[in-house]
C-alpha positions as CSV (number, residue, x, y, z in Angstrom):
1,X,4.3,26.9,-43.2
2,X,3.5,30.5,-43.9
3,X,0.5,31.3,-45.4
4,X,1.7,34.4,-47.6
5,X,3.7,31.7,-49.3
6,X,-0.1,30.5,-50.9
7,X,0.0,32.8,-53.7
8,X,-0.5,30.8,-56.9
9,X,-4.1,30.7,-57.8
10,X,-4.7,27.1,-59.7
11,X,-8.0,25.7,-61.1
12,X,-8.6,22.1,-60.6
13,X,-10.7,20.7,-63.9
14,X,-12.0,16.9,-64.4
15,X,-13.2,15.2,-67.6
16,X,-17.4,15.4,-67.5
17,X,-18.9,13.1,-69.9
18,X,-23.0,14.2,-70.8
19,X,-25.4,12.5,-73.3
20,X,-25.5,14.3,-77.0
21,X,-29.0,13.1,-77.2
22,X,-28.4,10.6,-80.4
23,X,-27.2,7.8,-78.2
24,X,-23.2,8.8,-77.6
25,X,-21.3,11.2,-75.4
26,X,-19.9,15.0,-75.2
27,X,-16.6,15.2,-72.9
28,X,-16.1,18.8,-71.9
29,X,-13.6,19.5,-68.7
30,X,-15.6,21.2,-65.7
31,X,-13.9,23.6,-62.8
32,X,-13.8,21.0,-59.5
33,X,-12.0,23.9,-57.6
34,X,-10.1,26.9,-57.5
35,X,-7.6,27.0,-54.7
36,X,-4.6,28.9,-53.5
37,X,-1.1,26.9,-53.6
38,X,2.4,26.9,-52.9
39,X,3.5,26.1,-56.3
40,X,6.9,24.5,-56.8
41,X,8.3,23.4,-60.6
42,X,10.1,20.2,-59.7
43,X,12.1,18.5,-63.0
44,X,12.3,19.5,-66.4
45,X,13.4,16.6,-69.1
46,X,13.7,16.9,-72.3
47,X,12.3,14.4,-75.0
48,X,12.4,13.7,-78.9
49,X,9.0,12.3,-79.9
50,X,8.1,12.7,-83.9
51,X,11.5,14.6,-84.6
52,X,10.5,17.4,-82.2
53,X,11.9,18.2,-79.1
54,X,9.6,18.4,-75.9
55,X,10.1,19.6,-72.0
56,X,8.4,17.7,-69.8
57,X,7.5,19.0,-66.5
58,X,6.8,18.3,-63.2
59,X,5.3,20.5,-60.5
60,X,4.2,20.3,-56.8
61,X,1.6,22.2,-55.2
62,X,1.5,22.5,-51.2
63,X,-2.3,23.6,-50.1
64,X,-4.0,23.3,-47.1
65,X,-5.8,20.0,-45.8
66,X,-9.4,22.1,-45.8
67,X,-9.3,23.1,-49.5
68,X,-8.4,19.5,-50.4
69,X,-12.0,18.6,-50.5
70,X,-13.2,14.8,-51.1
71,X,-13.6,15.9,-54.8
72,X,-9.9,16.6,-55.6
73,X,-8.7,13.1,-57.1
74,X,-5.9,11.6,-59.1
75,X,-6.4,12.0,-62.1
76,X,-8.2,15.5,-62.3
77,X,-6.4,18.3,-64.4
78,X,-4.6,20.8,-62.8
79,X,-4.4,24.7,-64.5
80,X,-1.9,27.0,-62.5
81,X,-2.7,30.8,-63.7
82,X,1.1,31.6,-64.0
83,X,1.7,28.8,-66.8
84,X,-0.2,28.4,-69.7
85,X,0.1,24.3,-69.5
86,X,-2.1,21.8,-68.0
87,X,-0.8,19.1,-65.2
88,X,-2.3,15.4,-64.8
89,X,-2.4,15.0,-60.8
90,X,-0.3,11.6,-60.2
91,X,0.2,11.7,-56.1
92,X,-2.1,13.4,-53.5
93,X,0.4,13.0,-50.0
94,X,-0.6,14.0,-46.4
95,X,2.5,16.1,-45.5
96,X,1.1,16.7,-41.5
97,X,-1.6,17.4,-39.7
98,X,-2.9,20.6,-42.2
99,X,-1.3,20.4,-45.4
100,X,-1.5,18.3,-48.8
101,X,1.2,18.0,-51.3
102,X,-0.2,17.7,-54.7
103,X,2.7,15.9,-57.7
104,X,1.6,16.5,-61.4
105,X,3.6,16.2,-64.7
106,X,2.3,18.0,-67.8
107,X,0.1,17.0,-70.0
108,X,0.9,17.3,-73.8
């Protein structure tokens, strides 16, 4: 794999909870990592919900194993720079000795 193919910047965020001082919690997203990846849109499915058409896109990221630290988990949210959508990580697979494949679907 050529390192020049890793041209897409992706921020990985996780939902965190913190105490609000009144016995409850406040939820926010904190950035876990910002990485370079090879981004590929894998599928697109049109569905109807509440009388509206909705495009459900899937993506696949290929990243170096050194950037895929133990901090990245299934359920984290991906924010690609070239796309205005959020994608939730579904699977993390080891491709070979040096690379991981991360697959996710768009969140509504």
